Each structure stands twice: as C-alpha cells, then as structure tokens.
One Martini backbone bead per residue (centre of mass of N, CA, C, O) as a GRO file, in nm:
protein
   84
    1MET     BB    1  -1.984  -3.702   7.893
    2PHE     BB    2  -1.766  -3.753   8.115
    3ILE     BB    3  -1.949  -3.877   8.323
    4GLY     BB    4  -2.036  -4.116   8.150
    5LEU     BB    5  -1.751  -4.236   8.095
    6ARG     BB    6  -1.648  -4.265   8.389
    7ASN     BB    7  -1.938  -4.435   8.472
    8ASN     BB    8  -2.055  -4.619   8.242
    9LEU     BB    9  -2.271  -4.455   8.072
   10ARG     BB   10  -2.485  -4.579   7.797
   11ARG     BB   11  -2.765  -4.547   7.832
   12ASP     BB   12  -3.003  -4.322   7.785
   13ASP     BB   13  -3.104  -4.307   8.087
   14GLU     BB   14  -2.813  -4.253   8.200
   15VAL     BB   15  -2.756  -3.993   8.048
   16GLU     BB   16  -3.000  -3.835   8.153
   17LEU     BB   17  -2.913  -3.843   8.447
   18ALA     BB   18  -2.640  -3.699   8.415
   19LEU     BB   19  -2.764  -3.437   8.293
   20ASP     BB   20  -2.938  -3.365   8.535
   21ILE     BB   21  -2.714  -3.347   8.744
   22CYS     BB   22  -2.548  -3.118   8.584
   23THR     BB   23  -2.790  -2.906   8.555
   24PHE     BB   24  -2.980  -2.944   8.838
   25GLY     BB   25  -2.824  -3.056   9.091
   26GLY     BB   26  -2.650  -2.810   9.181
   27ALA     BB   27  -2.885  -2.611   9.227
   28ALA     BB   28  -3.036  -2.785   9.435
   29ILE     BB   29  -2.814  -2.801   9.653
   30MET     BB   30  -2.780  -2.465   9.652
   31GLU     BB   31  -3.059  -2.330   9.623
   32THR     BB   32  -3.121  -2.190   9.353
   33GLU     BB   33  -3.258  -1.915   9.234
   34GLY     BB   34  -3.402  -1.921   8.918
   35TYR     BB   35  -3.363  -2.223   8.826
   36GLY     BB   36  -3.459  -2.289   8.489
   37LEU     BB   37  -3.778  -2.316   8.280
   38GLY     BB   38  -3.937  -2.083   8.413
   39PRO     BB   39  -4.110  -1.836   8.516
   40GLY     BB   40  -3.854  -1.593   8.611
   41ASP     BB   41  -3.614  -1.698   8.515
   42ARG     BB   42  -3.292  -1.612   8.393
   43ALA     BB   43  -3.227  -1.709   8.090
   44ASP     BB   44  -3.019  -1.955   8.086
   45CYS     BB   45  -2.892  -2.103   7.775
   46VAL     BB   46  -2.835  -2.406   7.573
   47LEU     BB   47  -2.837  -2.507   7.253
   48VAL     BB   48  -2.897  -2.835   7.113
   49GLU     BB   49  -2.837  -3.102   6.922
   50GLY     BB   50  -3.099  -3.352   6.887
   51GLU     BB   51  -3.332  -3.613   6.924
   52THR     BB   52  -3.187  -3.661   7.200
   53LEU     BB   53  -3.015  -3.638   7.481
   54ALA     BB   54  -2.791  -3.840   7.412
   55GLU     BB   55  -2.719  -3.714   7.136
   56ALA     BB   56  -2.648  -3.432   7.240
   57VAL     BB   57  -2.405  -3.529   7.405
   58ALA     BB   58  -2.245  -3.696   7.180
   59LEU     BB   59  -2.217  -3.492   6.938
   60ARG     BB   60  -2.080  -3.209   6.992
   61ALA     BB   61  -2.201  -2.963   6.869
   62PRO     BB   62  -2.246  -2.666   6.787
   63ARG     BB   63  -2.391  -2.399   6.928
   64PRO     BB   64  -2.660  -2.218   6.809
   65LEU     BB   65  -2.735  -2.112   7.117
   66VAL     BB   66  -2.669  -1.842   7.364
   67LEU     BB   67  -2.796  -1.755   7.693
   68LYS     BB   68  -2.777  -1.446   7.903
   69GLY     BB   69  -3.027  -1.308   8.055
   70GLY     BB   70  -3.179  -1.323   7.755
   71ARG     BB   71  -2.915  -1.292   7.594
   72VAL     BB   72  -2.739  -1.302   7.314
   73ILE     BB   73  -2.385  -1.442   7.295
   74ALA     BB   74  -2.426  -1.693   7.090
   75ARG     BB   75  -2.348  -1.825   6.752
   76ASN     BB   76  -2.231  -2.100   6.627
   77GLY     BB   77  -1.966  -2.061   6.830
   78THR     BB   78  -2.006  -1.738   6.835
   79CYS     BB   79  -1.938  -1.447   6.957
   80VAL     BB   80  -2.170  -1.139   6.985
   81ILE     BB   81  -1.998  -0.997   7.208
   82GLU     BB   82  -1.840  -0.775   7.407
   83ALA     BB   83  -1.609  -0.743   7.620
   84PRO     BB   84  -1.565  -0.564   7.924
   0.00000   0.00000   0.00000
C-alpha cells in the first residue's frame, strides 16, 4: 500500500505490479531458493481478503491465516504459537 501511495499507483494494474515487486521481486533479485507457490517451496504465506489484488492491498483487513514453514502461526490477527 505504501509503495502505491508513494509512487502514485492508483489503477488496479499498477497496484498489482507494486504487489508483485514487493512479494516476488526481492526474492528474484536475491535468487532465493524455494520462494513462491510451487511444489517444494517453503510454504510461508499470508492470506488476505479481497475480490481483487488491489482490493486486498487497500482493504488492510486482519489476516485470516499466516503460515510459516507450513505451520499456522496466526489466525485472524492473533498469534497462535508461543515465542521461543
């Protein structure tokens, strides 16, 4: 959202480009292994609400589910594991 606001990205396609840069761009530049949504990837993800990518960015609703290494670590904005 902040990248879009800072760079005056308003159209849905512009917001989608900013989201792609923020989520996949860094991993691509650093050549991070196992980053993405394919078989064998780390299984780190955050689910967000929205009919479109632009709506999901703008809505800023609590995250219904957060996974780290395939394990659920948060539900509806609340941590469900104990800190180490």
